[in-house]
Each structure stands twice: as structure tokens, then as C-alpha cells.
N, C-alpha and C positions, 0 to 999 in steps of 0.2 A: 454488554450489560450496562444499563443506565442507572445511575444512582440519583434518586429523587429525594431531596430533603423535604419533610413535611413539618411545617411549623405553624404557630398561631398562639395567641395569648390565651390565658385561662378562660374557660367557658365559651370558647369559640366553636367547639364541635370537632376538635382534632381527633379524639379517640374514635368517634363515630365515623369520621372520614377515613381514618386508617383502616377500620374494619371494612369499609366499602372497597378500598384498594385491594385488601385481602380477598374479598369476595370475587373480584375481577382477576384473581390469579397472581397477584404480586406478593412476593415475600416481604413481610414488614418487620423491621427491627424497632422495638419500642425502648427508648432510652430509660423511661421510668421503670419499666419491667426489668431492664438489665440491672439497674441500681438495686432493685428488690432482690434479685438473684445474688448480687455481690454481698448484700447485707444479711441474707438468710444464713441459717445455721450451715456451717461448712462452706460458706461463700468466700470468694477470693479476697474480699475486703475485711473479713473478720479479724484475721491475725494482725495485719498492719494497723488497723483501727484500734485493736486491743493494746498494741504497743504504744500508740500515740495518746489514746484516750480510754483507759481501761474502764472508766465509769459509764461508758455508753454500751458496754456489752452486757446483755441479759440473756440467760439460757443459751449461750453459745452463738448468739446472733447480735447484730448491731441494732440497738433500739433507736428507731427514728424519733421517738418522743424525747429520749434522753439527749439525742443529737440536737434537736431543736432547742432544748433548754440550754445546752452548752453554747450554742451559737448565739442565742439571745443574751446570755450572760457575757459572752466575749466574742463579738463578731469577727475578730481577727483569726479565730481558729478555722474559719471557712477556707482560707487559703491552704492550710495544712490538709484539710479534708479533701479539697480539690486535687492536691498533689498526689494523694493516695488513690482517689477514685478515678480520676480522668485516664491515667494509663491503663487501668483495669477495664474501663469502658471501651477504650480503643481496641484492646485485645478481644473483648467480647464481640465487638462489631466486626472485627476481622474474621473471627470464627464464623459469624453469621454469613458473611460474604462468601467465605470458602465453601460452605455447604449449600448455598442458595441455588435454586434451579431456574428461577424466573428471569425473563429478559429485563424487567424493570424491578429494581429493589427500592423499597420505600423506607426511609429512615425517619421515624416519628421522634423528633427532638424539639421539645418546647423552647429551649434557649439556643436554637441553632445559630441565629445571628449574633446573640450576645457572647457566645463562646467561640465565634469564628469558624464554626463547623460547616458553614455554607461553602467555604473554600474547597472542601473535600467532595462536594456534590457536583453532578452534571447539570442540575437544575433544582429550583426550589418552588414548592407549592405552599401557599399560605391559605389557611382556612380563616374565614372572616365573617363577622356579622356586626350589627350595630352595637354601640356601647350599651344601649338599653336592654337589648336581648341578652348580651353577655352578662350584665349584672343580674338580670332575672334568672338566668340559668344557674349561675353560681349560688345565688341565694336560695333557689329551690332545692339544691342538693342538701342544704341544712348542715353542712360540715364545717362552715366557717362564718365568722361574723363579718360585717361590712368593713370593719377596720382591718381584719386579716386580709380580706380581698383586696383592699386598697394598697396594703403593704406589698402583696405579691405583684399587683399590677404596676406598682412604682418601680419594682426591680426589673421588669421586662421592658423591652423596647415598646413603644406605642404600637397598637394594633395597626394603625394607618402606616407607620413607618415599615413594619414587617411586610404589609401588603405591597407597598410601593417598591420594596427591594426584591420582591419575588418574581419569578418567571410566569407563574400561574397563580390565579386567585380563585378559590372555591368558596362561593357564598353559601353559608350553611343555614339559610332561612327554613328550608324544608328538606327532608331526607331525599325526596324524589329529585329536587333541584340539585342537591349535592351529588347524588348518584349520576345524574346526566353530565354534570361538570367533570366528575372523575373520569367518566368514559371518554369525554372530549380531551382531557389532559393526556390520557393514555394513547389516544389516537394520534394526537399531535407529536408526542414523544416517539412513537413507533414510526411515524412519517419521517421525523428527523433522523432516526437511526437508519432507515432505509436510504435516505438521501446522502448520508455521510459517506 
């Protein structure tokens, strides 16, 4: 079983690329979706978060909006939140690995390098596009301002650094090109697995 980390900065096309891996038969673990599961009603993070920050619980779930307010008022709480959430994510990921059937598992983790998660992977694929295309994609979503985009981008390793540290780079200029590159990455990995 080969563990492939999939990373890339905001607006680079990571979700689309993850779904292409899925189309090709890979089981995909999505870190953002896992956090949503943990924060949902009856999610594993609700009780410990309620103990630490009761003000972020709404209708039995962790409110991400309240969490954002809390973090912007006091950035130091982020460390406490991470101490609660990271071990739960590790558990969630282990559960995914235990039930997965595909030979190549894909771990869609936006902050893979920033959190040192690349150390747990057999290889890393980075989705990449130009800074102009990235900005255009994020602004077209209409979900954040240019300032918010810049803040998120400033907290992530630069797209070029992620690209340079990865084993595979998937250029996401068009879906067809991305699909062809995903196929190529899978072929290379399976070749490596056969040669090992």
C-alpha cells in the first residue's frame, strides 16, 4: 500500500485533482472533510472543544464561525485547538487506512508540509498553477475578499516551495491535462511498487 500526500496552496485545484485520483480507483482521505466530521453534531471534537471553549458550541456542534472569531481575538488559542484536533485527525486517518482497499491511498492535506505530515507519506504530489490563475480562481468563488485570500496565502508555504519539495507536480491548467498527469503519477508509483 502506497501513501501519497496530495497538497497545494489555496485555489490550486487540489479538490478537483483529489476527485480525479478517486475516479482512477484510489481511496482518498480529505483532511478538511475529516475536520468537518469531528466538528459536526456528535463529532469526536465536540466534547473536548466544549470543555476548552464552550462559546464555540452551537446546536451540539463546533461553530467554525465562532472558532474564527475566537482565533482572531486571541491567536494563541490556535495551539490549544490543534492539541485537541490533531490527535483526533490521526485517529480518523488510521481508521481510513484500516478499511481502505486500494493499492494507492491519497491523503488530501492542504498543510501537509507545514504540519510535517509529509514524513508519514511514501511520496507527495503537489497541485500547481500560476499565481494569476490561483488568484482568479479564489476570487471567482466569491467566498472571500482579497485581504482574506492574502492572509491565508501568507500562512501557507509558498506554492513554489511546495512544488519544489514534492515528488510529483500536477499542473492544473486544464482538467484534461490534470487527468493525464494523475494517470502518469499512478503509473510511476505502481512501477516503483513492482520494482521494490
